[in-house]
Full PDB file with SEQRES, HELIX, SHEET, SSBOND, CRYST1, ORIGX, SCALE, CONECT and MASTER records, all heavy atoms in Angstrom:
SEQRES   1 A   51  MET GLN GLY ILE ARG LEU LEU GLY GLY GLY VAL THR ALA          
SEQRES   2 A   51  LEU GLY VAL ALA GLY TYR VAL ALA GLY VAL ALA VAL GLU          
SEQRES   3 A   51  TYR PRO GLY ARG ALA PHE ALA VAL ALA ALA VAL MET LEU          
SEQRES   4 A   51  GLY LEU THR LEU VAL ALA VAL GLY GLY ASP ARG ARG              
HELIX    1 AA1 GLN A    2  ALA A   24  1                                  23    
HELIX    2 AA2 ALA A   31  VAL A   46  1                                  16    
CRYST1    1.000    1.000    1.000  90.00  90.00  90.00 P 1           1          
ORIGX1      1.000000  0.000000  0.000000        0.00000                         
ORIGX2      0.000000  1.000000  0.000000        0.00000                         
ORIGX3      0.000000  0.000000  1.000000        0.00000                         
SCALE1      1.000000  0.000000  0.000000        0.00000                         
SCALE2      0.000000  1.000000  0.000000        0.00000                         
SCALE3      0.000000  0.000000  1.000000        0.00000                         
ATOM      1  N   MET A   1       0.784  -1.155   0.015  1.00  0.00           N  
ATOM      2  CA  MET A   1      -0.034  -0.018  -0.006  1.00  0.00           C  
ATOM      3  C   MET A   1       0.809   1.263   0.004  1.00  0.00           C  
ATOM      4  O   MET A   1       0.287   2.308  -0.159  1.00  0.00           O  
ATOM      5  CB  MET A   1      -0.885  -0.024   1.267  1.00  0.00           C  
ATOM      6  CG  MET A   1      -2.047  -0.933   1.160  1.00  0.00           C  
ATOM      7  SD  MET A   1      -3.161  -0.438  -0.046  1.00  0.00           S  
ATOM      8  CE  MET A   1      -4.698  -0.918   0.502  1.00  0.00           C  
ATOM      9  N   GLN A   2       2.147   1.190   0.238  1.00  0.00           N  
ATOM     10  CA  GLN A   2       2.989   2.396   0.266  1.00  0.00           C  
ATOM     11  C   GLN A   2       3.079   2.900  -1.129  1.00  0.00           C  
ATOM     12  O   GLN A   2       3.212   4.149  -1.270  1.00  0.00           O  
ATOM     13  CB  GLN A   2       4.324   1.940   0.760  1.00  0.00           C  
ATOM     14  CG  GLN A   2       4.548   1.759   2.239  1.00  0.00           C  
ATOM     15  CD  GLN A   2       4.157   3.056   2.944  1.00  0.00           C  
ATOM     16  OE1 GLN A   2       4.240   4.159   2.464  1.00  0.00           O  
ATOM     17  NE2 GLN A   2       3.913   2.840   4.259  1.00  0.00           N  
ATOM     18  N   GLY A   3       2.863   2.057  -2.186  1.00  0.00           N  
ATOM     19  CA  GLY A   3       2.892   2.591  -3.597  1.00  0.00           C  
ATOM     20  C   GLY A   3       1.718   3.581  -3.731  1.00  0.00           C  
ATOM     21  O   GLY A   3       1.806   4.610  -4.453  1.00  0.00           O  
ATOM     22  N   ILE A   4       0.611   3.268  -3.168  1.00  0.00           N  
ATOM     23  CA  ILE A   4      -0.638   4.107  -3.403  1.00  0.00           C  
ATOM     24  C   ILE A   4      -0.358   5.392  -2.639  1.00  0.00           C  
ATOM     25  O   ILE A   4      -0.744   6.443  -3.192  1.00  0.00           O  
ATOM     26  CB  ILE A   4      -1.839   3.306  -2.852  1.00  0.00           C  
ATOM     27  CG1 ILE A   4      -2.139   2.146  -3.809  1.00  0.00           C  
ATOM     28  CG2 ILE A   4      -2.996   4.371  -2.750  1.00  0.00           C  
ATOM     29  CD1 ILE A   4      -3.290   1.232  -3.200  1.00  0.00           C  
ATOM     30  N   ARG A   5       0.233   5.339  -1.518  1.00  0.00           N  
ATOM     31  CA  ARG A   5       0.463   6.598  -0.754  1.00  0.00           C  
ATOM     32  C   ARG A   5       1.498   7.482  -1.445  1.00  0.00           C  
ATOM     33  O   ARG A   5       1.351   8.656  -1.639  1.00  0.00           O  
ATOM     34  CB  ARG A   5       1.063   6.297   0.602  1.00  0.00           C  
ATOM     35  CG  ARG A   5       1.334   7.453   1.456  1.00  0.00           C  
ATOM     36  CD  ARG A   5       1.707   7.059   2.877  1.00  0.00           C  
ATOM     37  NE  ARG A   5       0.302   7.042   3.565  1.00  0.00           N  
ATOM     38  CZ  ARG A   5       0.104   6.891   4.836  1.00  0.00           C  
ATOM     39  NH1 ARG A   5       1.166   6.892   5.607  1.00  0.00           N  
ATOM     40  NH2 ARG A   5      -1.085   6.913   5.308  1.00  0.00           N  
ATOM     41  N   LEU A   6       2.576   6.853  -2.029  1.00  0.00           N  
ATOM     42  CA  LEU A   6       3.495   7.579  -2.921  1.00  0.00           C  
ATOM     43  C   LEU A   6       2.817   8.267  -4.140  1.00  0.00           C  
ATOM     44  O   LEU A   6       3.186   9.379  -4.474  1.00  0.00           O  
ATOM     45  CB  LEU A   6       4.701   6.806  -3.189  1.00  0.00           C  
ATOM     46  CG  LEU A   6       5.626   6.408  -2.062  1.00  0.00           C  
ATOM     47  CD1 LEU A   6       6.678   5.341  -2.558  1.00  0.00           C  
ATOM     48  CD2 LEU A   6       6.381   7.604  -1.540  1.00  0.00           C  
ATOM     49  N   LEU A   7       2.086   7.421  -4.736  1.00  0.00           N  
ATOM     50  CA  LEU A   7       1.304   7.858  -5.894  1.00  0.00           C  
ATOM     51  C   LEU A   7       0.480   9.085  -5.490  1.00  0.00           C  
ATOM     52  O   LEU A   7       0.371  10.170  -6.199  1.00  0.00           O  
ATOM     53  CB  LEU A   7       0.467   6.881  -6.566  1.00  0.00           C  
ATOM     54  CG  LEU A   7      -0.387   7.168  -7.779  1.00  0.00           C  
ATOM     55  CD1 LEU A   7       0.564   7.650  -8.908  1.00  0.00           C  
ATOM     56  CD2 LEU A   7      -1.358   6.144  -8.130  1.00  0.00           C  
ATOM     57  N   GLY A   8      -0.292   8.993  -4.472  1.00  0.00           N  
ATOM     58  CA  GLY A   8      -0.993  10.174  -3.942  1.00  0.00           C  
ATOM     59  C   GLY A   8      -0.235  11.355  -3.672  1.00  0.00           C  
ATOM     60  O   GLY A   8      -0.675  12.443  -3.998  1.00  0.00           O  
ATOM     61  N   GLY A   9       0.989  11.152  -3.065  1.00  0.00           N  
ATOM     62  CA  GLY A   9       1.782  12.431  -2.823  1.00  0.00           C  
ATOM     63  C   GLY A   9       2.213  12.982  -4.138  1.00  0.00           C  
ATOM     64  O   GLY A   9       2.203  14.205  -4.203  1.00  0.00           O  
ATOM     65  N   GLY A  10       2.549  12.172  -5.080  1.00  0.00           N  
ATOM     66  CA  GLY A  10       2.911  12.832  -6.460  1.00  0.00           C  
ATOM     67  C   GLY A  10       1.817  13.465  -7.151  1.00  0.00           C  
ATOM     68  O   GLY A  10       1.970  14.680  -7.716  1.00  0.00           O  
ATOM     69  N   VAL A  11       0.606  12.953  -7.078  1.00  0.00           N  
ATOM     70  CA  VAL A  11      -0.549  13.487  -7.743  1.00  0.00           C  
ATOM     71  C   VAL A  11      -0.847  14.809  -7.053  1.00  0.00           C  
ATOM     72  O   VAL A  11      -1.243  15.840  -7.698  1.00  0.00           O  
ATOM     73  CB  VAL A  11      -1.706  12.565  -7.851  1.00  0.00           C  
ATOM     74  CG1 VAL A  11      -3.004  13.265  -8.244  1.00  0.00           C  
ATOM     75  CG2 VAL A  11      -1.471  11.350  -8.662  1.00  0.00           C  
ATOM     76  N   THR A  12      -0.744  14.860  -5.657  1.00  0.00           N  
ATOM     77  CA  THR A  12      -1.007  16.113  -4.940  1.00  0.00           C  
ATOM     78  C   THR A  12      -0.047  17.094  -5.234  1.00  0.00           C  
ATOM     79  O   THR A  12      -0.413  18.287  -5.551  1.00  0.00           O  
ATOM     80  CB  THR A  12      -0.957  15.856  -3.450  1.00  0.00           C  
ATOM     81  OG1 THR A  12      -1.987  14.805  -3.093  1.00  0.00           O  
ATOM     82  CG2 THR A  12      -1.313  17.042  -2.663  1.00  0.00           C  
ATOM     83  N   ALA A  13       1.284  16.755  -5.410  1.00  0.00           N  
ATOM     84  CA  ALA A  13       2.207  17.734  -5.746  1.00  0.00           C  
ATOM     85  C   ALA A  13       2.013  18.398  -7.195  1.00  0.00           C  
ATOM     86  O   ALA A  13       2.198  19.521  -7.381  1.00  0.00           O  
ATOM     87  CB  ALA A  13       3.616  17.092  -5.633  1.00  0.00           C  
ATOM     88  N   LEU A  14       1.696  17.511  -8.162  1.00  0.00           N  
ATOM     89  CA  LEU A  14       1.424  17.918  -9.403  1.00  0.00           C  
ATOM     90  C   LEU A  14       0.119  18.884  -9.488  1.00  0.00           C  
ATOM     91  O   LEU A  14       0.112  19.835 -10.164  1.00  0.00           O  
ATOM     92  CB  LEU A  14       1.182  16.833 -10.317  1.00  0.00           C  
ATOM     93  CG  LEU A  14       2.496  16.054 -10.781  1.00  0.00           C  
ATOM     94  CD1 LEU A  14       2.097  14.712 -11.562  1.00  0.00           C  
ATOM     95  CD2 LEU A  14       3.427  16.889 -11.463  1.00  0.00           C  
ATOM     96  N   GLY A  15      -0.873  18.492  -8.671  1.00  0.00           N  
ATOM     97  CA  GLY A  15      -2.102  19.320  -8.604  1.00  0.00           C  
ATOM     98  C   GLY A  15      -1.728  20.666  -8.075  1.00  0.00           C  
ATOM     99  O   GLY A  15      -2.273  21.650  -8.549  1.00  0.00           O  
ATOM    100  N   VAL A  16      -0.996  20.684  -6.928  1.00  0.00           N  
ATOM    101  CA  VAL A  16      -0.594  21.990  -6.358  1.00  0.00           C  
ATOM    102  C   VAL A  16       0.238  22.859  -7.283  1.00  0.00           C  
ATOM    103  O   VAL A  16       0.007  24.005  -7.550  1.00  0.00           O  
ATOM    104  CB  VAL A  16       0.127  21.879  -5.058  1.00  0.00           C  
ATOM    105  CG1 VAL A  16       0.685  23.126  -4.525  1.00  0.00           C  
ATOM    106  CG2 VAL A  16      -0.807  21.261  -4.000  1.00  0.00           C  
ATOM    107  N   ALA A  17       1.163  22.280  -8.080  1.00  0.00           N  
ATOM    108  CA  ALA A  17       1.925  23.024  -9.030  1.00  0.00           C  
ATOM    109  C   ALA A  17       1.005  23.490 -10.116  1.00  0.00           C  
ATOM    110  O   ALA A  17       1.152  24.607 -10.640  1.00  0.00           O  
ATOM    111  CB  ALA A  17       3.016  22.103  -9.617  1.00  0.00           C  
ATOM    112  N   GLY A  18       0.156  22.653 -10.556  1.00  0.00           N  
ATOM    113  CA  GLY A  18      -0.841  23.129 -11.631  1.00  0.00           C  
ATOM    114  C   GLY A  18      -1.713  24.233 -11.191  1.00  0.00           C  
ATOM    115  O   GLY A  18      -2.085  25.207 -11.890  1.00  0.00           O  
ATOM    116  N   TYR A  19      -2.112  24.230  -9.950  1.00  0.00           N  
ATOM    117  CA  TYR A  19      -2.925  25.239  -9.357  1.00  0.00           C  
ATOM    118  C   TYR A  19      -2.176  26.548  -9.301  1.00  0.00           C  
ATOM    119  O   TYR A  19      -2.696  27.614  -9.695  1.00  0.00           O  
ATOM    120  CB  TYR A  19      -3.442  24.885  -7.985  1.00  0.00           C  
ATOM    121  CG  TYR A  19      -4.336  25.907  -7.327  1.00  0.00           C  
ATOM    122  CD1 TYR A  19      -5.806  25.960  -7.796  1.00  0.00           C  
ATOM    123  CD2 TYR A  19      -3.906  26.896  -6.473  1.00  0.00           C  
ATOM    124  CE1 TYR A  19      -6.728  26.894  -7.154  1.00  0.00           C  
ATOM    125  CE2 TYR A  19      -4.845  27.772  -5.911  1.00  0.00           C  
ATOM    126  CZ  TYR A  19      -6.141  27.840  -6.279  1.00  0.00           C  
ATOM    127  OH  TYR A  19      -6.990  28.761  -5.785  1.00  0.00           O  
ATOM    128  N   VAL A  20      -0.907  26.582  -8.837  1.00  0.00           N  
ATOM    129  CA  VAL A  20      -0.061  27.750  -8.795  1.00  0.00           C  
ATOM    130  C   VAL A  20       0.195  28.319 -10.137  1.00  0.00           C  
ATOM    131  O   VAL A  20       0.124  29.496 -10.368  1.00  0.00           O  
ATOM    132  CB  VAL A  20       1.258  27.458  -8.011  1.00  0.00           C  
ATOM    133  CG1 VAL A  20       2.212  28.537  -8.080  1.00  0.00           C  
ATOM    134  CG2 VAL A  20       0.931  27.051  -6.546  1.00  0.00           C  
ATOM    135  N   ALA A  21       0.396  27.448 -11.027  1.00  0.00           N  
ATOM    136  CA  ALA A  21       0.598  27.825 -12.450  1.00  0.00           C  
ATOM    137  C   ALA A  21      -0.679  28.439 -12.985  1.00  0.00           C  
ATOM    138  O   ALA A  21      -0.684  29.454 -13.749  1.00  0.00           O  
ATOM    139  CB  ALA A  21       1.066  26.788 -13.340  1.00  0.00           C  
ATOM    140  N   GLY A  22      -1.780  27.891 -12.622  1.00  0.00           N  
ATOM    141  CA  GLY A  22      -3.103  28.528 -13.015  1.00  0.00           C  
ATOM    142  C   GLY A  22      -3.395  29.905 -12.446  1.00  0.00           C  
ATOM    143  O   GLY A  22      -4.123  30.619 -13.092  1.00  0.00           O  
ATOM    144  N   VAL A  23      -2.887  30.136 -11.280  1.00  0.00           N  
ATOM    145  CA  VAL A  23      -3.096  31.424 -10.720  1.00  0.00           C  
ATOM    146  C   VAL A  23      -2.285  32.438 -11.444  1.00  0.00           C  
ATOM    147  O   VAL A  23      -2.641  33.587 -11.730  1.00  0.00           O  
ATOM    148  CB  VAL A  23      -2.683  31.415  -9.314  1.00  0.00           C  
ATOM    149  CG1 VAL A  23      -2.659  32.829  -8.674  1.00  0.00           C  
ATOM    150  CG2 VAL A  23      -3.723  30.568  -8.467  1.00  0.00           C  
ATOM    151  N   ALA A  24      -1.126  32.023 -11.936  1.00  0.00           N  
ATOM    152  CA  ALA A  24      -0.210  32.958 -12.573  1.00  0.00           C  
ATOM    153  C   ALA A  24      -0.528  33.163 -14.090  1.00  0.00           C  
ATOM    154  O   ALA A  24      -0.529  34.355 -14.581  1.00  0.00           O  
ATOM    155  CB  ALA A  24       1.310  32.442 -12.464  1.00  0.00           C  
ATOM    156  N   VAL A  25      -0.937  32.046 -14.767  1.00  0.00           N  
ATOM    157  CA  VAL A  25      -1.228  32.078 -16.188  1.00  0.00           C  
ATOM    158  C   VAL A  25      -2.478  31.273 -16.452  1.00  0.00           C  
ATOM    159  O   VAL A  25      -2.610  30.169 -15.986  1.00  0.00           O  
ATOM    160  CB  VAL A  25      -0.002  31.447 -16.950  1.00  0.00           C  
ATOM    161  CG1 VAL A  25      -0.287  31.385 -18.485  1.00  0.00           C  
ATOM    162  CG2 VAL A  25       1.212  32.177 -16.757  1.00  0.00           C  
ATOM    163  N   GLU A  26      -3.319  31.921 -17.218  1.00  0.00           N  
ATOM    164  CA  GLU A  26      -4.666  31.252 -17.547  1.00  0.00           C  
ATOM    165  C   GLU A  26      -4.314  30.220 -18.584  1.00  0.00           C  
ATOM    166  O   GLU A  26      -3.905  30.595 -19.698  1.00  0.00           O  
ATOM    167  CB  GLU A  26      -5.636  32.302 -17.961  1.00  0.00           C  
ATOM    168  CG  GLU A  26      -6.998  31.851 -18.175  1.00  0.00           C  
ATOM    169  CD  GLU A  26      -8.073  32.856 -18.499  1.00  0.00           C  
ATOM    170  OE1 GLU A  26      -7.844  33.937 -17.772  1.00  0.00           O  
ATOM    171  OE2 GLU A  26      -8.925  32.625 -19.310  1.00  0.00           O  
ATOM    172  N   TYR A  27      -4.719  28.953 -18.419  1.00  0.00           N  
ATOM    173  CA  TYR A  27      -4.603  27.951 -19.481  1.00  0.00           C  
ATOM    174  C   TYR A  27      -5.743  26.997 -19.432  1.00  0.00           C  
ATOM    175  O   TYR A  27      -6.433  26.878 -18.402  1.00  0.00           O  
ATOM    176  CB  TYR A  27      -3.235  27.191 -19.290  1.00  0.00           C  
ATOM    177  CG  TYR A  27      -3.100  26.453 -17.896  1.00  0.00           C  
ATOM    178  CD1 TYR A  27      -3.512  25.109 -17.883  1.00  0.00           C  
ATOM    179  CD2 TYR A  27      -2.671  26.955 -16.762  1.00  0.00           C  
ATOM    180  CE1 TYR A  27      -3.451  24.321 -16.777  1.00  0.00           C  
ATOM    181  CE2 TYR A  27      -2.509  26.247 -15.624  1.00  0.00           C  
ATOM    182  CZ  TYR A  27      -2.888  25.011 -15.736  1.00  0.00           C  
ATOM    183  OH  TYR A  27      -2.896  24.252 -14.478  1.00  0.00           O  
ATOM    184  N   PRO A  28      -6.107  26.366 -20.536  1.00  0.00           N  
ATOM    185  CA  PRO A  28      -7.245  25.401 -20.572  1.00  0.00           C  
ATOM    186  C   PRO A  28      -6.956  24.288 -19.660  1.00  0.00           C  
ATOM    187  O   PRO A  28      -5.844  23.705 -19.556  1.00  0.00           O  
ATOM    188  CB  PRO A  28      -7.302  25.054 -22.000  1.00  0.00           C  
ATOM    189  CG  PRO A  28      -6.393  25.792 -22.823  1.00  0.00           C  
ATOM    190  CD  PRO A  28      -5.461  26.449 -21.801  1.00  0.00           C  
ATOM    191  N   GLY A  29      -7.960  23.843 -19.004  1.00  0.00           N  
ATOM    192  CA  GLY A  29      -7.900  22.640 -18.125  1.00  0.00           C  
ATOM    193  C   GLY A  29      -7.338  22.910 -16.724  1.00  0.00           C  
ATOM    194  O   GLY A  29      -7.083  21.935 -16.005  1.00  0.00           O  
ATOM    195  N   ARG A  30      -7.166  24.117 -16.272  1.00  0.00           N  
ATOM    196  CA  ARG A  30      -6.597  24.435 -14.959  1.00  0.00           C  
ATOM    197  C   ARG A  30      -7.504  23.961 -13.887  1.00  0.00           C  
ATOM    198  O   ARG A  30      -7.032  23.722 -12.761  1.00  0.00           O  
ATOM    199  CB  ARG A  30      -6.300  25.888 -14.896  1.00  0.00           C  
ATOM    200  CG  ARG A  30      -7.419  26.849 -14.910  1.00  0.00           C  
ATOM    201  CD  ARG A  30      -7.000  28.171 -14.936  1.00  0.00           C  
ATOM    202  NE  ARG A  30      -8.093  29.018 -15.323  1.00  0.00           N  
ATOM    203  CZ  ARG A  30      -8.247  30.318 -15.186  1.00  0.00           C  
ATOM    204  NH1 ARG A  30      -7.211  30.989 -14.670  1.00  0.00           N  
ATOM    205  NH2 ARG A  30      -9.312  30.956 -15.537  1.00  0.00           N  
ATOM    206  N   ALA A  31      -8.810  23.845 -14.228  1.00  0.00           N  
ATOM    207  CA  ALA A  31      -9.695  23.335 -13.019  1.00  0.00           C  
ATOM    208  C   ALA A  31      -9.398  21.910 -12.617  1.00  0.00           C  
ATOM    209  O   ALA A  31      -9.710  21.488 -11.584  1.00  0.00           O  
ATOM    210  CB  ALA A  31     -11.184  23.467 -13.515  1.00  0.00           C  
ATOM    211  N   PHE A  32      -8.768  21.166 -13.545  1.00  0.00           N  
ATOM    212  CA  PHE A  32      -8.400  19.802 -13.136  1.00  0.00           C  
ATOM    213  C   PHE A  32      -7.266  19.785 -12.055  1.00  0.00           C  
ATOM    214  O   PHE A  32      -7.146  18.733 -11.475  1.00  0.00           O  
ATOM    215  CB  PHE A  32      -7.873  19.072 -14.489  1.00  0.00           C  
ATOM    216  CG  PHE A  32      -8.953  18.771 -15.412  1.00  0.00           C  
ATOM    217  CD1 PHE A  32      -8.997  19.438 -16.631  1.00  0.00           C  
ATOM    218  CD2 PHE A  32     -10.001  17.816 -15.091  1.00  0.00           C  
ATOM    219  CE1 PHE A  32     -10.035  19.147 -17.504  1.00  0.00           C  
ATOM    220  CE2 PHE A  32     -10.937  17.566 -15.973  1.00  0.00           C  
ATOM    221  CZ  PHE A  32     -11.042  18.292 -17.203  1.00  0.00           C  
ATOM    222  N   ALA A  33      -6.647  20.777 -11.806  1.00  0.00           N  
ATOM    223  CA  ALA A  33      -5.547  20.845 -10.742  1.00  0.00           C  
ATOM    224  C   ALA A  33      -6.254  20.679  -9.498  1.00  0.00           C  
ATOM    225  O   ALA A  33      -5.652  19.944  -8.550  1.00  0.00           O  
ATOM    226  CB  ALA A  33      -4.836  22.217 -10.853  1.00  0.00           C  
ATOM    227  N   VAL A  34      -7.383  21.321  -9.235  1.00  0.00           N  
ATOM    228  CA  VAL A  34      -8.148  21.106  -7.945  1.00  0.00           C  
ATOM    229  C   VAL A  34      -8.602  19.667  -7.783  1.00  0.00           C  
ATOM    230  O   VAL A  34      -8.476  19.053  -6.751  1.00  0.00           O  
ATOM    231  CB  VAL A  34      -9.320  22.076  -7.869  1.00  0.00           C  
ATOM    232  CG1 VAL A  34     -10.171  21.879  -6.509  1.00  0.00           C  
ATOM    233  CG2 VAL A  34      -8.853  23.555  -7.871  1.00  0.00           C  
ATOM    234  N   ALA A  35      -9.074  19.033  -8.917  1.00  0.00           N  
ATOM    235  CA  ALA A  35      -9.430  17.613  -8.823  1.00  0.00           C  
ATOM    236  C   ALA A  35      -8.302  16.741  -8.508  1.00  0.00           C  
ATOM    237  O   ALA A  35      -8.334  15.756  -7.722  1.00  0.00           O  
ATOM    238  CB  ALA A  35     -10.147  17.255 -10.138  1.00  0.00           C  
ATOM    239  N   ALA A  36      -7.032  17.128  -9.160  1.00  0.00           N  
ATOM    240  CA  ALA A  36      -5.840  16.279  -8.822  1.00  0.00           C  
ATOM    241  C   ALA A  36      -5.464  16.407  -7.399  1.00  0.00           C  
ATOM    242  O   ALA A  36      -5.054  15.373  -6.764  1.00  0.00           O  
ATOM    243  CB  ALA A  36      -4.764  16.787  -9.711  1.00  0.00           C  
ATOM    244  N   VAL A  37      -5.632  17.563  -6.838  1.00  0.00           N  
ATOM    245  CA  VAL A  37      -5.281  17.703  -5.351  1.00  0.00           C  
ATOM    246  C   VAL A  37      -6.304  16.906  -4.462  1.00  0.00           C  
ATOM    247  O   VAL A  37      -5.744  16.090  -3.614  1.00  0.00           O  
ATOM    248  CB  VAL A  37      -5.311  19.161  -4.909  1.00  0.00           C  
ATOM    249  CG1 VAL A  37      -5.192  19.279  -3.437  1.00  0.00           C  
ATOM    250  CG2 VAL A  37      -4.255  19.982  -5.593  1.00  0.00           C  
ATOM    251  N   MET A  38      -7.468  16.844  -4.756  1.00  0.00           N  
ATOM    252  CA  MET A  38      -8.461  16.137  -4.067  1.00  0.00           C  
ATOM    253  C   MET A  38      -8.166  14.595  -4.246  1.00  0.00           C  
ATOM    254  O   MET A  38      -8.226  13.782  -3.247  1.00  0.00           O  
ATOM    255  CB  MET A  38      -9.929  16.422  -4.516  1.00  0.00           C  
ATOM    256  CG  MET A  38     -10.395  17.775  -4.036  1.00  0.00           C  
ATOM    257  SD  MET A  38     -12.107  18.164  -4.279  1.00  0.00           S  
ATOM    258  CE  MET A  38     -12.202  18.000  -6.141  1.00  0.00           C  
ATOM    259  N   LEU A  39      -7.850  14.153  -5.426  1.00  0.00           N  
ATOM    260  CA  LEU A  39      -7.646  12.789  -5.745  1.00  0.00           C  
ATOM    261  C   LEU A  39      -6.360  12.343  -4.991  1.00  0.00           C  
ATOM    262  O   LEU A  39      -6.226  11.299  -4.322  1.00  0.00           O  
ATOM    263  CB  LEU A  39      -7.381  12.479  -7.232  1.00  0.00           C  
ATOM    264  CG  LEU A  39      -7.015  11.078  -7.679  1.00  0.00           C  
ATOM    265  CD1 LEU A  39      -8.015  10.087  -7.264  1.00  0.00           C  
ATOM    266  CD2 LEU A  39      -6.683  11.032  -9.142  1.00  0.00           C  
ATOM    267  N   GLY A  40      -5.356  13.074  -5.064  1.00  0.00           N  
ATOM    268  CA  GLY A  40      -4.077  12.847  -4.397  1.00  0.00           C  
ATOM    269  C   GLY A  40      -4.248  12.685  -2.888  1.00  0.00           C  
ATOM    270  O   GLY A  40      -3.751  11.802  -2.269  1.00  0.00           O  
ATOM    271  N   LEU A  41      -4.949  13.716  -2.281  1.00  0.00           N  
ATOM    272  CA  LEU A  41      -5.077  13.550  -0.892  1.00  0.00           C  
ATOM    273  C   LEU A  41      -6.002  12.291  -0.481  1.00  0.00           C  
ATOM    274  O   LEU A  41      -5.723  11.619   0.504  1.00  0.00           O  
ATOM    275  CB  LEU A  41      -5.861  14.838  -0.371  1.00  0.00           C  
ATOM    276  CG  LEU A  41      -4.988  16.109  -0.347  1.00  0.00           C  
ATOM    277  CD1 LEU A  41      -5.830  17.334   0.030  1.00  0.00           C  
ATOM    278  CD2 LEU A  41      -3.739  15.931   0.583  1.00  0.00           C  
ATOM    279  N   THR A  42      -6.837  11.907  -1.307  1.00  0.00           N  
ATOM    280  CA  THR A  42      -7.583  10.720  -1.155  1.00  0.00           C  
ATOM    281  C   THR A  42      -6.756   9.427  -1.091  1.00  0.00           C  
ATOM    282  O   THR A  42      -6.850   8.617  -0.234  1.00  0.00           O  
ATOM    283  CB  THR A  42      -8.812  10.537  -2.038  1.00  0.00           C  
ATOM    284  OG1 THR A  42      -9.624  11.726  -1.960  1.00  0.00           O  
ATOM    285  CG2 THR A  42      -9.608   9.359  -1.816  1.00  0.00           C  
ATOM    286  N   LEU A  43      -5.889   9.403  -2.107  1.00  0.00           N  
ATOM    287  CA  LEU A  43      -4.976   8.334  -2.241  1.00  0.00           C  
ATOM    288  C   LEU A  43      -4.027   8.259  -1.110  1.00  0.00           C  
ATOM    289  O   LEU A  43      -3.636   7.123  -0.627  1.00  0.00           O  
ATOM    290  CB  LEU A  43      -4.180   8.395  -3.571  1.00  0.00           C  
ATOM    291  CG  LEU A  43      -4.927   8.055  -4.837  1.00  0.00           C  
ATOM    292  CD1 LEU A  43      -4.030   8.378  -6.016  1.00  0.00           C  
ATOM    293  CD2 LEU A  43      -5.469   6.675  -4.800  1.00  0.00           C  
ATOM    294  N   VAL A  44      -3.536   9.335  -0.549  1.00  0.00           N  
ATOM    295  CA  VAL A  44      -2.679   9.335   0.610  1.00  0.00           C  
ATOM    296  C   VAL A  44      -3.508   8.863   1.778  1.00  0.00           C  
ATOM    297  O   VAL A  44      -2.918   8.063   2.634  1.00  0.00           O  
ATOM    298  CB  VAL A  44      -2.178  10.875   0.903  1.00  0.00           C  
ATOM    299  CG1 VAL A  44      -1.452  10.946   2.320  1.00  0.00           C  
ATOM    300  CG2 VAL A  44      -1.137  11.210  -0.179  1.00  0.00           C  
ATOM    301  N   ALA A  45      -4.660   9.250   1.901  1.00  0.00           N  
ATOM    302  CA  ALA A  45      -5.508   8.822   3.051  1.00  0.00           C  
ATOM    303  C   ALA A  45      -5.768   7.364   3.199  1.00  0.00           C  
ATOM    304  O   ALA A  45      -5.819   6.684   4.162  1.00  0.00           O  
ATOM    305  CB  ALA A  45      -6.729   9.574   3.148  1.00  0.00           C  
ATOM    306  N   VAL A  46      -5.943   6.700   1.958  1.00  0.00           N  
ATOM    307  CA  VAL A  46      -6.349   5.257   1.876  1.00  0.00           C  
ATOM    308  C   VAL A  46      -5.072   4.505   1.655  1.00  0.00           C  
ATOM    309  O   VAL A  46      -5.227   3.315   1.531  1.00  0.00           O  
ATOM    310  CB  VAL A  46      -7.452   5.013   0.854  1.00  0.00           C  
ATOM    311  CG1 VAL A  46      -8.745   5.832   1.135  1.00  0.00           C  
ATOM    312  CG2 VAL A  46      -6.990   5.360  -0.531  1.00  0.00           C  
ATOM    313  N   GLY A  47      -3.989   5.105   1.520  1.00  0.00           N  
ATOM    314  CA  GLY A  47      -2.815   4.328   1.109  1.00  0.00           C  
ATOM    315  C   GLY A  47      -2.208   3.426   2.235  1.00  0.00           C  
ATOM    316  O   GLY A  47      -1.225   2.682   1.907  1.00  0.00           O  
ATOM    317  N   GLY A  48      -2.795   3.403   3.429  1.00  0.00           N  
ATOM    318  CA  GLY A  48      -2.289   2.427   4.339  1.00  0.00           C  
ATOM    319  C   GLY A  48      -1.388   3.180   5.364  1.00  0.00           C  
ATOM    320  O   GLY A  48      -0.983   4.378   5.199  1.00  0.00           O  
ATOM    321  N   ASP A  49      -1.017   2.395   6.386  1.00  0.00           N  
ATOM    322  CA  ASP A  49      -0.131   2.980   7.472  1.00  0.00           C  
ATOM    323  C   ASP A  49       1.367   2.435   7.189  1.00  0.00           C  
ATOM    324  O   ASP A  49       1.600   1.531   6.492  1.00  0.00           O  
ATOM    325  CB  ASP A  49      -0.573   2.602   8.845  1.00  0.00           C  
ATOM    326  CG  ASP A  49      -0.705   1.019   8.975  1.00  0.00           C  
ATOM    327  OD1 ASP A  49      -0.573   0.323   8.007  1.00  0.00           O  
ATOM    328  OD2 ASP A  49      -0.957   0.708  10.169  1.00  0.00           O  
ATOM    329  N   ARG A  50       2.203   3.021   7.961  1.00  0.00           N  
ATOM    330  CA  ARG A  50       3.646   2.680   7.854  1.00  0.00           C  
ATOM    331  C   ARG A  50       3.972   1.582   8.820  1.00  0.00           C  
ATOM    332  O   ARG A  50       3.746   1.710  10.091  1.00  0.00           O  
ATOM    333  CB  ARG A  50       4.447   3.857   8.211  1.00  0.00           C  
ATOM    334  CG  ARG A  50       4.428   4.931   7.144  1.00  0.00           C  
ATOM    335  CD  ARG A  50       5.405   6.092   7.597  1.00  0.00           C  
ATOM    336  NE  ARG A  50       5.218   7.082   6.579  1.00  0.00           N  
ATOM    337  CZ  ARG A  50       6.107   8.061   6.427  1.00  0.00           C  
ATOM    338  NH1 ARG A  50       7.186   8.141   7.118  1.00  0.00           N  
ATOM    339  NH2 ARG A  50       5.862   8.980   5.514  1.00  0.00           N  
ATOM    340  N   ARG A  51       4.304   0.417   8.320  1.00  0.00           N  
ATOM    341  CA  ARG A  51       4.567  -0.788   9.219  1.00  0.00           C  
ATOM    342  C   ARG A  51       5.862  -1.371   8.721  1.00  0.00           C  
ATOM    343  O   ARG A  51       6.226  -1.397   7.724  1.00  0.00           O  
ATOM    344  CB  ARG A  51       3.552  -1.801   9.145  1.00  0.00           C  
ATOM    345  CG  ARG A  51       2.212  -1.302   9.855  1.00  0.00           C  
ATOM    346  CD  ARG A  51       1.261  -2.454   9.905  1.00  0.00           C  
ATOM    347  NE  ARG A  51       0.065  -1.924  10.499  1.00  0.00           N  
ATOM    348  CZ  ARG A  51      -0.781  -2.751  11.002  1.00  0.00           C  
ATOM    349  NH1 ARG A  51      -0.742  -3.912  11.034  1.00  0.00           N  
ATOM    350  NH2 ARG A  51      -1.891  -2.253  11.552  1.00  0.00           N  
TER     351      ARG A  51                                                      
MASTER        0    0    0    2    0    0    0    6  350    1    0    4          
END                                                                             
């Protein structure tokens, strides 16, 4: 399950970067950055614990 947690962290980081870029420059599809952050945080939450 650690792979899911790592994937979630990566998706969250990309979503935050996309959101920051969307604040600076208007581009098509920038609303997907918020969805990516939500998806990434969900994957981190269900990714399991550290054992």
